[in-house]
All heavy atoms as TSV, in Angstrom:
chain	resi	resn	atom	element	x	y	z
A	1	MET	N	N	69.433	66.458	67.122
A	1	MET	CA	C	69.237	66.975	68.458
A	1	MET	C	C	69.410	65.840	69.459
A	1	MET	O	O	69.193	64.684	69.137
A	1	MET	CB	C	67.861	67.611	68.574
A	1	MET	CG	C	67.797	68.895	67.744
A	1	MET	SD	S	66.244	69.811	67.705
A	1	MET	CE	C	65.646	69.833	69.317
A	2	ALA	N	N	69.809	66.224	70.660
A	2	ALA	CA	C	70.041	65.240	71.713
A	2	ALA	C	C	69.352	65.698	73.001
A	2	ALA	O	O	69.133	66.894	73.211
A	2	ALA	CB	C	71.531	65.072	71.963
A	3	VAL	N	N	69.022	64.744	73.837
A	3	VAL	CA	C	68.426	65.026	75.139
A	3	VAL	C	C	69.458	64.673	76.197
A	3	VAL	O	O	70.034	63.585	76.170
A	3	VAL	CB	C	67.138	64.197	75.357
A	3	VAL	CG1	C	66.544	64.472	76.729
A	3	VAL	CG2	C	66.132	64.470	74.256
A	4	LEU	N	N	69.697	65.599	77.122
A	4	LEU	CA	C	70.622	65.352	78.226
A	4	LEU	C	C	69.821	65.011	79.465
A	4	LEU	O	O	68.930	65.758	79.860
A	4	LEU	CB	C	71.469	66.599	78.516
A	4	LEU	CG	C	72.262	67.162	77.349
A	4	LEU	CD1	C	73.020	68.398	77.791
A	4	LEU	CD2	C	73.201	66.132	76.806
A	5	ARG	N	N	70.092	63.866	80.068
A	5	ARG	CA	C	69.481	63.491	81.334
A	5	ARG	C	C	70.435	63.948	82.434
A	5	ARG	O	O	71.603	63.568	82.457
A	5	ARG	CB	C	69.276	61.982	81.379
A	5	ARG	CG	C	68.792	61.382	82.660
A	5	ARG	CD	C	67.307	61.488	82.928
A	5	ARG	NE	N	66.418	61.439	81.802
A	5	ARG	CZ	C	65.825	60.340	81.324
A	5	ARG	NH1	N	66.063	59.167	81.841
A	5	ARG	NH2	N	64.986	60.422	80.301
A	6	LEU	N	N	69.952	64.802	83.337
A	6	LEU	CA	C	70.781	65.352	84.399
A	6	LEU	C	C	70.630	64.562	85.690
A	6	LEU	O	O	69.650	63.832	85.877
A	6	LEU	CB	C	70.416	66.818	84.639
A	6	LEU	CG	C	70.498	67.729	83.419
A	6	LEU	CD1	C	70.132	69.161	83.802
A	6	LEU	CD2	C	71.873	67.680	82.780
A	7	ALA	N	N	71.581	64.730	86.585
A	7	ALA	CA	C	71.588	63.997	87.851
A	7	ALA	C	C	70.341	64.280	88.687
A	7	ALA	O	O	69.914	63.434	89.461
A	7	ALA	CB	C	72.848	64.342	88.639
A	8	ASN	N	N	69.736	65.459	88.525
A	8	ASN	CA	C	68.540	65.788	89.306
A	8	ASN	C	C	67.263	65.234	88.690
A	8	ASN	O	O	66.168	65.494	89.162
A	8	ASN	CB	C	68.420	67.300	89.505
A	8	ASN	CG	C	68.124	68.057	88.234
A	8	ASN	OD1	O	67.973	67.482	87.156
A	8	ASN	ND2	N	68.052	69.374	88.336
A	9	GLY	N	N	67.376	64.483	87.578
A	9	GLY	CA	C	66.224	63.867	86.929
A	9	GLY	C	C	65.637	64.678	85.795
A	9	GLY	O	O	64.734	64.218	85.108
A	10	SER	N	N	66.121	65.889	85.583
A	10	SER	CA	C	65.619	66.741	84.499
A	10	SER	C	C	66.184	66.310	83.156
A	10	SER	O	O	67.261	65.728	83.087
A	10	SER	CB	C	66.018	68.199	84.740
A	10	SER	OG	O	65.483	68.675	85.933
A	11	ASP	N	N	65.460	66.626	82.104
A	11	ASP	CA	C	65.919	66.403	80.735
A	11	ASP	C	C	66.017	67.756	80.047
A	11	ASP	O	O	65.137	68.595	80.205
A	11	ASP	CB	C	64.940	65.533	79.949
A	11	ASP	CG	C	64.967	64.092	80.398
A	11	ASP	OD1	O	65.921	63.678	81.071
A	11	ASP	OD2	O	64.020	63.377	80.063
A	12	ILE	N	N	67.096	67.957	79.281
A	12	ILE	CA	C	67.294	69.188	78.523
A	12	ILE	C	C	67.570	68.802	77.078
A	12	ILE	O	O	68.411	67.947	76.816
A	12	ILE	CB	C	68.484	69.997	79.069
A	12	ILE	CG1	C	68.221	70.434	80.502
A	12	ILE	CG2	C	68.769	71.198	78.187
A	12	ILE	CD1	C	69.399	71.148	81.142
A	13	VAL	N	N	66.873	69.443	76.142
A	13	VAL	CA	C	67.081	69.192	74.719
A	13	VAL	C	C	68.076	70.216	74.193
A	13	VAL	O	O	67.937	71.413	74.437
A	13	VAL	CB	C	65.756	69.301	73.935
A	13	VAL	CG1	C	65.983	69.097	72.454
A	13	VAL	CG2	C	64.751	68.287	74.465
A	14	VAL	N	N	69.108	69.738	73.486
A	14	VAL	CA	C	70.105	70.624	72.887
A	14	VAL	C	C	70.118	70.431	71.373
A	14	VAL	O	O	69.767	69.371	70.871
A	14	VAL	CB	C	71.518	70.399	73.473
A	14	VAL	CG1	C	71.566	70.771	74.935
A	14	VAL	CG2	C	71.980	68.975	73.282
A	15	LYS	N	N	70.530	71.471	70.671
A	15	LYS	CA	C	70.554	71.450	69.204
A	15	LYS	C	C	71.895	70.959	68.680
A	15	LYS	O	O	72.518	71.597	67.844
A	15	LYS	CB	C	70.268	72.850	68.669
A	15	LYS	CG	C	68.880	73.350	68.958
A	15	LYS	CD	C	68.682	74.715	68.363
A	15	LYS	CE	C	67.272	75.194	68.537
A	15	LYS	NZ	N	67.071	76.514	67.918
A	16	LEU	N	N	72.344	69.837	69.189
A	16	LEU	CA	C	73.578	69.196	68.749
A	16	LEU	C	C	73.299	67.716	68.535
A	16	LEU	O	O	72.370	67.166	69.134
A	16	LEU	CB	C	74.682	69.349	69.807
A	16	LEU	CG	C	75.148	70.758	70.154
A	16	LEU	CD1	C	76.116	70.711	71.325
A	16	LEU	CD2	C	75.793	71.422	68.959
A	17	SER	N	N	74.122	67.072	67.729
A	17	SER	CA	C	73.997	65.620	67.575
A	17	SER	C	C	74.527	64.960	68.849
A	17	SER	O	O	75.169	65.608	69.673
A	17	SER	CB	C	74.800	65.147	66.366
A	17	SER	OG	O	76.184	65.294	66.627
A	18	VAL	N	N	74.278	63.677	68.989
A	18	VAL	CA	C	74.783	62.949	70.156
A	18	VAL	C	C	76.311	63.018	70.194
A	18	VAL	O	O	76.904	63.275	71.240
A	18	VAL	CB	C	74.286	61.482	70.158
A	18	VAL	CG1	C	74.982	60.669	71.234
A	18	VAL	CG2	C	72.784	61.445	70.354
A	19	ALA	N	N	76.967	62.823	69.042
A	19	ALA	CA	C	78.435	62.868	68.994
A	19	ALA	C	C	78.963	64.254	69.379
A	19	ALA	O	O	79.931	64.366	70.135
A	19	ALA	CB	C	78.928	62.481	67.610
A	20	GLU	N	N	78.340	65.307	68.870
A	20	GLU	CA	C	78.767	66.675	69.206
A	20	GLU	C	C	78.557	66.959	70.692
A	20	GLU	O	O	79.391	67.588	71.337
A	20	GLU	CB	C	77.984	67.701	68.381
A	20	GLU	CG	C	78.299	67.689	66.910
A	20	GLU	CD	C	77.314	68.505	66.097
A	20	GLU	OE1	O	76.118	68.593	66.466
A	20	GLU	OE2	O	77.753	69.045	65.063
A	21	THR	N	N	77.454	66.459	71.235
A	21	THR	CA	C	77.162	66.661	72.652
A	21	THR	C	C	78.179	65.933	73.521
A	21	THR	O	O	78.691	66.493	74.494
A	21	THR	CB	C	75.742	66.172	72.979
A	21	THR	OG1	O	74.811	66.880	72.157
A	21	THR	CG2	C	75.408	66.388	74.434
A	22	MET	N	N	78.483	64.684	73.168
A	22	MET	CA	C	79.471	63.919	73.927
A	22	MET	C	C	80.830	64.623	73.927
A	22	MET	O	O	81.512	64.671	74.943
A	22	MET	CB	C	79.602	62.499	73.368
A	22	MET	CG	C	78.358	61.647	73.516
A	22	MET	SD	S	77.923	61.261	75.209
A	22	MET	CE	C	79.260	60.159	75.634
A	23	ALA	N	N	81.226	65.181	72.788
A	23	ALA	CA	C	82.500	65.902	72.699
A	23	ALA	C	C	82.461	67.167	73.547
A	23	ALA	O	O	83.443	67.513	74.210
A	23	ALA	CB	C	82.815	66.243	71.251
A	24	ALA	N	N	81.325	67.863	73.564
A	24	ALA	CA	C	81.216	69.122	74.307
A	24	ALA	C	C	81.262	68.918	75.820
A	24	ALA	O	O	81.748	69.782	76.547
A	24	ALA	CB	C	79.923	69.837	73.927
A	25	ILE	N	N	80.758	67.770	76.285
A	25	ILE	CA	C	80.720	67.548	77.732
A	25	ILE	C	C	81.837	66.641	78.232
A	25	ILE	O	O	81.860	66.288	79.413
A	25	ILE	CB	C	79.352	67.003	78.189
A	25	ILE	CG1	C	79.065	65.640	77.568
A	25	ILE	CG2	C	78.243	67.999	77.896
A	25	ILE	CD1	C	77.809	64.971	78.079
A	26	ALA	N	N	82.759	66.276	77.365
A	26	ALA	CA	C	83.878	65.412	77.774
A	26	ALA	C	C	84.698	66.123	78.852
A	26	ALA	O	O	85.066	67.279	78.705
A	26	ALA	CB	C	84.758	65.090	76.574
A	27	ILE	N	N	84.959	65.407	79.935
A	27	ILE	CA	C	85.721	65.975	81.047
A	27	ILE	C	C	87.189	65.618	80.873
A	27	ILE	O	O	87.543	64.449	80.797
A	27	ILE	CB	C	85.198	65.450	82.399
A	27	ILE	CG1	C	83.750	65.901	82.603
A	27	ILE	CG2	C	86.075	65.930	83.542
A	27	ILE	CD1	C	83.092	65.335	83.838
A	28	THR	N	N	88.011	66.637	80.792
A	28	THR	CA	C	89.457	66.457	80.673
A	28	THR	C	C	90.134	67.392	81.656
A	28	THR	O	O	89.489	68.250	82.251
A	28	THR	CB	C	89.949	66.787	79.247
A	28	THR	OG1	O	89.622	68.146	78.960
A	28	THR	CG2	C	89.311	65.883	78.213
A	29	ASP	N	N	91.438	67.241	81.840
A	29	ASP	CA	C	92.164	68.175	82.689
A	29	ASP	C	C	91.994	69.571	82.121
A	29	ASP	O	O	92.131	69.786	80.922
A	29	ASP	CB	C	93.656	67.825	82.742
A	29	ASP	CG	C	93.911	66.561	83.536
A	29	ASP	OD1	O	93.043	66.181	84.348
A	29	ASP	OD2	O	94.975	65.941	83.341
A	30	GLY	N	N	91.690	70.526	82.967
A	30	GLY	CA	C	91.508	71.895	82.528
A	30	GLY	C	C	90.142	72.174	81.937
A	30	GLY	O	O	89.919	73.236	81.354
A	31	SER	N	N	89.187	71.228	82.074
A	31	SER	CA	C	87.837	71.460	81.558
A	31	SER	C	C	87.190	72.614	82.317
A	31	SER	O	O	87.409	72.773	83.515
A	31	SER	CB	C	86.964	70.222	81.742
A	31	SER	OG	O	87.386	69.182	80.921
A	32	PRO	N	N	86.381	73.405	81.634
A	32	PRO	CA	C	85.681	74.493	82.325
A	32	PRO	C	C	84.625	73.924	83.276
A	32	PRO	O	O	84.157	72.798	83.091
A	32	PRO	CB	C	85.032	75.276	81.195
A	32	PRO	CG	C	84.888	74.294	80.084
A	32	PRO	CD	C	86.047	73.343	80.221
A	33	ASP	N	N	84.265	74.718	84.296
A	33	ASP	CA	C	83.217	74.289	85.221
A	33	ASP	C	C	81.876	74.160	84.516
A	33	ASP	O	O	81.072	73.305	84.843
A	33	ASP	CB	C	83.081	75.277	86.376
A	33	ASP	CG	C	84.237	75.186	87.348
A	33	ASP	OD1	O	84.890	74.131	87.403
A	33	ASP	OD2	O	84.488	76.165	88.047
A	34	PHE	N	N	81.623	75.054	83.555
A	34	PHE	CA	C	80.370	75.053	82.809
A	34	PHE	C	C	80.664	75.033	81.318
A	34	PHE	O	O	81.674	75.558	80.871
A	34	PHE	CB	C	79.552	76.314	83.121
A	34	PHE	CG	C	79.002	76.344	84.510
A	34	PHE	CD1	C	79.731	76.872	85.553
A	34	PHE	CD2	C	77.743	75.823	84.782
A	34	PHE	CE1	C	79.230	76.900	86.840
A	34	PHE	CE2	C	77.234	75.840	86.061
A	34	PHE	CZ	C	77.971	76.380	87.099
A	35	VAL	N	N	79.768	74.428	80.548
A	35	VAL	CA	C	79.853	74.483	79.090
A	35	VAL	C	C	78.580	75.159	78.583
A	35	VAL	O	O	77.536	75.104	79.227
A	35	VAL	CB	C	80.026	73.094	78.440
A	35	VAL	CG1	C	81.351	72.481	78.811
A	35	VAL	CG2	C	78.906	72.163	78.803
A	36	GLU	N	N	78.702	75.784	77.431
A	36	GLU	CA	C	77.580	76.452	76.779
A	36	GLU	C	C	77.067	75.562	75.667
A	36	GLU	O	O	77.843	75.095	74.847
A	36	GLU	CB	C	78.092	77.755	76.150
A	36	GLU	CG	C	77.357	78.963	76.575
A	36	GLU	CD	C	77.931	80.210	75.939
A	36	GLU	OE1	O	77.921	80.328	74.697
A	36	GLU	OE2	O	78.375	81.064	76.702
A	37	MET	N	N	75.764	75.331	75.656
A	37	MET	CA	C	75.171	74.491	74.619
A	37	MET	C	C	73.935	75.185	74.059
A	37	MET	O	O	73.206	75.834	74.803
A	37	MET	CB	C	74.802	73.131	75.199
A	37	MET	CG	C	75.966	72.439	75.856
A	37	MET	SD	S	75.610	70.751	76.230
A	37	MET	CE	C	76.255	70.014	74.772
A	38	PRO	N	N	73.696	75.038	72.747
A	38	PRO	CA	C	72.509	75.657	72.160
A	38	PRO	C	C	71.259	74.845	72.483
A	38	PRO	O	O	71.163	73.672	72.140
A	38	PRO	CB	C	72.809	75.637	70.657
A	38	PRO	CG	C	73.723	74.465	70.478
A	38	PRO	CD	C	74.531	74.380	71.741
A	39	GLY	N	N	70.310	75.472	73.169
A	39	GLY	CA	C	69.062	74.798	73.510
A	39	GLY	C	C	67.920	75.266	72.636
A	39	GLY	O	O	68.087	76.148	71.786
A	40	GLU	N	N	66.758	74.687	72.833
A	40	GLU	CA	C	65.591	75.059	72.034
A	40	GLU	C	C	65.141	76.489	72.294
A	40	GLU	O	O	64.565	77.126	71.439
A	40	GLU	CB	C	64.442	74.090	72.308
A	40	GLU	CG	C	64.693	72.704	71.761
A	40	GLU	CD	C	63.495	71.802	71.935
A	40	GLU	OE1	O	62.947	71.739	73.044
A	40	GLU	OE2	O	63.113	71.169	70.937
A	41	GLU	N	N	65.387	76.982	73.510
A	41	GLU	CA	C	64.934	78.322	73.874
A	41	GLU	C	C	66.095	79.259	74.160
A	41	GLU	O	O	65.920	80.277	74.823
A	41	GLU	CB	C	64.008	78.236	75.076
A	41	GLU	CG	C	62.755	77.434	74.776
A	41	GLU	CD	C	61.835	77.305	75.960
A	41	GLU	OE1	O	62.043	78.014	76.969
A	41	GLU	OE2	O	60.908	76.501	75.881
A	42	GLY	N	N	67.274	78.946	73.691
A	42	GLY	CA	C	68.442	79.792	73.907
A	42	GLY	C	C	69.621	78.990	74.422
A	42	GLY	O	O	69.606	77.764	74.441
A	43	VAL	N	N	70.640	79.716	74.863
A	43	VAL	CA	C	71.872	79.086	75.337
A	43	VAL	C	C	71.663	78.477	76.722
A	43	VAL	O	O	71.010	79.063	77.584
A	43	VAL	CB	C	73.008	80.133	75.386
A	43	VAL	CG1	C	74.268	79.541	75.969
A	43	VAL	CG2	C	73.273	80.684	73.996
A	44	ILE	N	N	72.226	77.292	76.919
A	44	ILE	CA	C	72.155	76.584	78.199
A	44	ILE	C	C	73.569	76.480	78.759
A	44	ILE	O	O	74.496	76.114	78.032
A	44	ILE	CB	C	71.576	75.169	78.007
A	44	ILE	CG1	C	70.167	75.248	77.440
A	44	ILE	CG2	C	71.610	74.383	79.305
A	44	ILE	CD1	C	69.637	73.925	76.942
A	45	HIS	N	N	73.736	76.799	80.029
A	45	HIS	CA	C	75.019	76.626	80.711
A	45	HIS	C	C	74.838	75.481	81.696
A	45	HIS	O	O	73.927	75.503	82.521
A	45	HIS	CB	C	75.412	77.893	81.470
A	45	HIS	CG	C	75.699	79.037	80.568
A	45	HIS	ND1	N	74.726	79.907	80.148
A	45	HIS	CD2	C	76.843	79.439	79.992
A	45	HIS	CE1	C	75.255	80.811	79.362
A	45	HIS	NE2	N	76.548	80.549	79.242
A	46	LEU	N	N	75.704	74.469	81.604
A	46	LEU	CA	C	75.592	73.342	82.525
A	46	LEU	C	C	76.959	72.778	82.867
A	46	LEU	O	O	77.920	72.970	82.141
A	46	LEU	CB	C	74.669	72.256	81.962
A	46	LEU	CG	C	75.064	71.576	80.654
A	46	LEU	CD1	C	75.868	70.335	80.921
A	46	LEU	CD2	C	73.821	71.244	79.890
A	47	ARG	N	N	76.993	72.084	83.988
A	47	ARG	CA	C	78.213	71.399	84.416
A	47	ARG	C	C	78.240	70.021	83.749
A	47	ARG	O	O	77.299	69.242	83.920
A	47	ARG	CB	C	78.240	71.197	85.921
A	47	ARG	CG	C	78.409	72.441	86.718
A	47	ARG	CD	C	78.394	72.080	88.205
A	47	ARG	NE	N	78.295	73.265	89.005
A	47	ARG	CZ	C	79.342	73.913	89.505
A	47	ARG	NH1	N	80.552	73.465	89.272
A	47	ARG	NH2	N	79.173	74.995	90.217
A	48	PRO	N	N	79.312	69.704	83.040
A	48	PRO	CA	C	79.382	68.380	82.401
A	48	PRO	C	C	79.241	67.232	83.399
A	48	PRO	O	O	78.674	66.190	83.066
A	48	PRO	CB	C	80.766	68.381	81.752
A	48	PRO	CG	C	81.055	69.823	81.497
A	48	PRO	CD	C	80.435	70.541	82.667
A	49	SER	N	N	79.707	67.423	84.627
A	49	SER	CA	C	79.641	66.349	85.619
A	49	SER	C	C	78.213	66.036	86.053
A	49	SER	O	O	77.964	64.991	86.651
A	49	SER	CB	C	80.490	66.703	86.835
A	49	SER	OG	O	80.015	67.900	87.437
A	50	CYS	N	N	77.247	66.900	85.734
A	50	CYS	CA	C	75.847	66.670	86.099
A	50	CYS	C	C	75.101	65.839	85.066
A	50	CYS	O	O	73.981	65.417	85.312
A	50	CYS	CB	C	75.127	68.006	86.279
A	50	CYS	SG	S	75.715	68.921	87.701
A	51	VAL	N	N	75.702	65.614	83.901
A	51	VAL	CA	C	75.042	64.852	82.838
A	51	VAL	C	C	75.279	63.366	83.088
A	51	VAL	O	O	76.409	62.912	83.172
A	51	VAL	CB	C	75.587	65.253	81.452
A	51	VAL	CG1	C	74.932	64.419	80.363
A	51	VAL	CG2	C	75.380	66.738	81.202
A	52	ILE	N	N	74.176	62.608	83.221
A	52	ILE	CA	C	74.336	61.174	83.464
A	52	ILE	C	C	74.040	60.342	82.218
A	52	ILE	O	O	74.405	59.178	82.166
A	52	ILE	CB	C	73.481	60.683	84.652
A	52	ILE	CG1	C	71.999	60.938	84.408
A	52	ILE	CG2	C	73.948	61.333	85.940
A	52	ILE	CD1	C	71.104	60.303	85.456
A	53	ALA	N	N	73.372	60.934	81.214
A	53	ALA	CA	C	73.099	60.207	79.971
A	53	ALA	C	C	72.833	61.190	78.848
A	53	ALA	O	O	72.349	62.285	79.074
A	53	ALA	CB	C	71.905	59.278	80.140
A	54	VAL	N	N	73.163	60.760	77.637
A	54	VAL	CA	C	72.850	61.510	76.427
A	54	VAL	C	C	71.972	60.608	75.576
A	54	VAL	O	O	72.358	59.491	75.246
A	54	VAL	CB	C	74.131	61.905	75.654
A	54	VAL	CG1	C	73.779	62.639	74.374
A	54	VAL	CG2	C	75.054	62.754	76.530
A	55	ILE	N	N	70.774	61.094	75.256
A	55	ILE	CA	C	69.784	60.298	74.553
A	55	ILE	C	C	69.505	60.957	73.203
A	55	ILE	O	O	69.306	62.166	73.139
A	55	ILE	CB	C	68.473	60.227	75.369
A	55	ILE	CG1	C	68.765	59.754	76.794
A	55	ILE	CG2	C	67.448	59.345	74.673
A	55	ILE	CD1	C	67.679	60.042	77.784
A	56	GLU	N	N	69.473	60.169	72.140
A	56	GLU	CA	C	69.123	60.734	70.843
A	56	GLU	C	C	67.672	61.188	70.882
A	56	GLU	O	O	66.824	60.535	71.485
A	56	GLU	CB	C	69.338	59.711	69.731
A	56	GLU	CG	C	69.234	60.342	68.365
A	56	GLU	CD	C	69.852	59.477	67.289
A	56	GLU	OE1	O	70.630	58.560	67.624
A	56	GLU	OE2	O	69.543	59.717	66.131
A	57	ASP	N	N	67.385	62.327	70.269
A	57	ASP	CA	C	66.056	62.925	70.299
A	57	ASP	C	C	64.992	61.942	69.852
A	57	ASP	O	O	65.072	61.357	68.781
A	57	ASP	CB	C	66.047	64.162	69.408
A	57	ASP	CG	C	64.789	64.995	69.557
A	57	ASP	OD1	O	63.881	64.597	70.302
A	57	ASP	OD2	O	64.719	66.058	68.921
A	58	SER	N	N	63.962	61.759	70.677
A	58	SER	CA	C	62.919	60.771	70.399
A	58	SER	C	C	62.040	61.149	69.213
A	58	SER	O	O	61.338	60.309	68.671
A	58	SER	CB	C	62.050	60.580	71.636
A	58	SER	OG	O	61.418	61.798	71.978
A	59	ARG	N	N	62.069	62.401	68.781
A	59	ARG	CA	C	61.253	62.811	67.636
A	59	ARG	C	C	61.719	62.150	66.349
A	59	ARG	O	O	61.030	62.140	65.360
A	59	ARG	CB	C	61.269	64.326	67.487
A	59	ARG	CG	C	60.425	64.992	68.566
A	59	ARG	CD	C	60.510	66.458	68.412
A	59	ARG	NE	N	61.570	66.895	69.297
A	59	ARG	CZ	C	61.826	68.143	69.597
A	59	ARG	NH1	N	61.135	69.106	69.044
A	59	ARG	NH2	N	62.786	68.456	70.427
A	60	ARG	N	N	62.918	61.615	66.364
A	60	ARG	CA	C	63.419	60.921	65.184
A	60	ARG	C	C	63.048	59.447	65.205
A	60	ARG	O	O	63.452	58.673	64.347
A	60	ARG	CB	C	64.944	61.060	65.104
A	60	ARG	CG	C	65.354	62.495	64.867
A	60	ARG	CD	C	66.828	62.572	64.659
A	60	ARG	NE	N	67.223	63.956	64.455
A	60	ARG	CZ	C	68.448	64.356	64.384
A	60	ARG	NH1	N	69.441	63.495	64.504
A	60	ARG	NH2	N	68.734	65.624	64.205
A	61	GLY	N	N	62.309	59.016	66.223
A	61	GLY	CA	C	61.860	57.640	66.292
A	61	GLY	C	C	62.929	56.666	66.745
A	61	GLY	O	O	62.838	55.484	66.472
A	62	THR	N	N	63.954	57.151	67.461
A	62	THR	CA	C	64.999	56.267	67.935
A	62	THR	C	C	64.936	56.160	69.450
A	62	THR	O	O	64.339	56.977	70.124
A	62	THR	CB	C	66.396	56.783	67.537
A	62	THR	OG1	O	66.581	58.075	68.119
A	62	THR	CG2	C	66.542	56.878	66.039
A	63	ALA	N	N	65.543	55.143	69.962
A	63	ALA	CA	C	65.612	54.954	71.399
A	63	ALA	C	C	67.047	54.630	71.761
A	63	ALA	O	O	67.865	54.352	70.901
A	63	ALA	CB	C	64.687	53.819	71.832
A	64	GLY	N	N	67.329	54.652	73.026
A	64	GLY	CA	C	68.670	54.317	73.486
A	64	GLY	C	C	69.361	55.524	74.061
A	64	GLY	O	O	68.887	56.640	73.953
A	65	PHE	N	N	70.476	55.286	74.712
A	65	PHE	CA	C	71.213	56.376	75.322
A	65	PHE	C	C	72.675	56.015	75.420
A	65	PHE	O	O	73.062	54.868	75.260
A	65	PHE	CB	C	70.649	56.714	76.699
A	65	PHE	CG	C	70.799	55.595	77.696
A	65	PHE	CD1	C	71.920	55.510	78.494
A	65	PHE	CD2	C	69.823	54.632	77.816
A	65	PHE	CE1	C	72.060	54.476	79.402
A	65	PHE	CE2	C	69.954	53.597	78.725
A	65	PHE	CZ	C	71.071	53.525	79.515
A	66	ARG	N	N	73.470	57.015	75.700
A	66	ARG	CA	C	74.894	56.828	75.976
A	66	ARG	C	C	75.171	57.508	77.300
A	66	ARG	O	O	74.602	58.545	77.587
A	66	ARG	CB	C	75.747	57.474	74.884
A	66	ARG	CG	C	75.526	56.851	73.535
A	66	ARG	CD	C	76.407	57.505	72.532
A	66	ARG	NE	N	76.056	57.022	71.211
A	66	ARG	CZ	C	76.737	57.277	70.131
A	66	ARG	NH1	N	77.821	58.010	70.183
A	66	ARG	NH2	N	76.359	56.800	68.969
A	67	PHE	N	N	76.040	56.928	78.076
A	67	PHE	CA	C	76.354	57.544	79.352
A	67	PHE	C	C	77.195	58.773	79.148
A	67	PHE	O	O	77.992	58.864	78.223
A	67	PHE	CB	C	77.104	56.552	80.269
A	67	PHE	CG	C	76.197	55.516	80.813
A	67	PHE	CD1	C	76.143	54.258	80.236
A	67	PHE	CD2	C	75.378	55.789	81.876
A	67	PHE	CE1	C	75.295	53.284	80.719
A	67	PHE	CE2	C	74.504	54.836	82.370
A	67	PHE	CZ	C	74.469	53.584	81.802
A	68	GLY	N	N	77.027	59.745	80.039
A	68	GLY	CA	C	77.787	60.976	80.007
A	68	GLY	C	C	79.196	60.727	80.505
A	68	GLY	O	O	79.582	59.602	80.839
A	69	PRO	N	N	79.979	61.784	80.578
A	69	PRO	CA	C	81.393	61.654	80.965
A	69	PRO	C	C	81.525	61.295	82.446
A	69	PRO	O	O	80.661	61.616	83.248
A	69	PRO	CB	C	81.957	63.037	80.687
A	69	PRO	CG	C	80.788	63.943	80.895
A	69	PRO	CD	C	79.602	63.166	80.369
A	70	GLY	N	N	82.600	60.640	82.772
A	70	GLY	CA	C	82.883	60.322	84.160
A	70	GLY	C	C	84.297	60.689	84.508
A	70	GLY	O	O	85.146	60.828	83.633
A	71	ARG	N	N	84.535	60.888	85.742
A	71	ARG	CA	C	85.892	61.202	86.195
A	71	ARG	C	C	86.622	59.904	86.499
A	71	ARG	O	O	86.054	58.968	87.024
A	71	ARG	CB	C	85.852	62.078	87.425
A	71	ARG	CG	C	85.235	63.426	87.156
A	71	ARG	CD	C	85.416	64.321	88.358
A	71	ARG	NE	N	84.617	65.515	88.232
A	71	ARG	CZ	C	85.054	66.646	87.696
A	71	ARG	NH1	N	86.264	66.729	87.239
A	71	ARG	NH2	N	84.274	67.690	87.615
A	72	ALA	N	N	87.885	59.868	86.188
A	72	ALA	CA	C	88.699	58.683	86.463
A	72	ALA	C	C	88.916	58.573	87.973
A	72	ALA	O	O	89.019	59.564	88.683
A	72	ALA	CB	C	90.028	58.791	85.749
A	73	ALA	N	N	88.976	57.351	88.473
A	73	ALA	CA	C	89.239	57.136	89.898
A	73	ALA	C	C	90.655	57.571	90.217
A	73	ALA	O	O	91.582	57.388	89.434
A	73	ALA	CB	C	89.052	55.654	90.239
A	74	GLU	N	N	90.777	58.189	91.372
A	74	GLU	CA	C	92.111	58.664	91.768
A	74	GLU	C	C	92.774	57.707	92.702
A	74	GLU	O	O	92.225	56.987	93.412
A	74	GLU	CB	C	91.983	60.036	92.421
A	74	GLU	CG	C	91.508	61.065	91.422
A	74	GLU	CD	C	91.363	62.437	92.041
A	74	GLU	OE1	O	91.979	62.703	93.080
A	74	GLU	OE2	O	90.642	63.241	91.475
């Protein structure tokens, strides 16, 4: 499981590994506005651009984070 830190300061827990989460929120040309992710209480719809960090679930006794996707400078 992974924790998503959002731009508004909220944290959301999803039932995906960090690698699966990073792949799901990767921003590419033609990316959807929202992605669907399995959460603890059901499906979560979120904008990948709102994710600022992906943190491995703390219940596993790990720490650290990876930054979320970013848009390339134009």
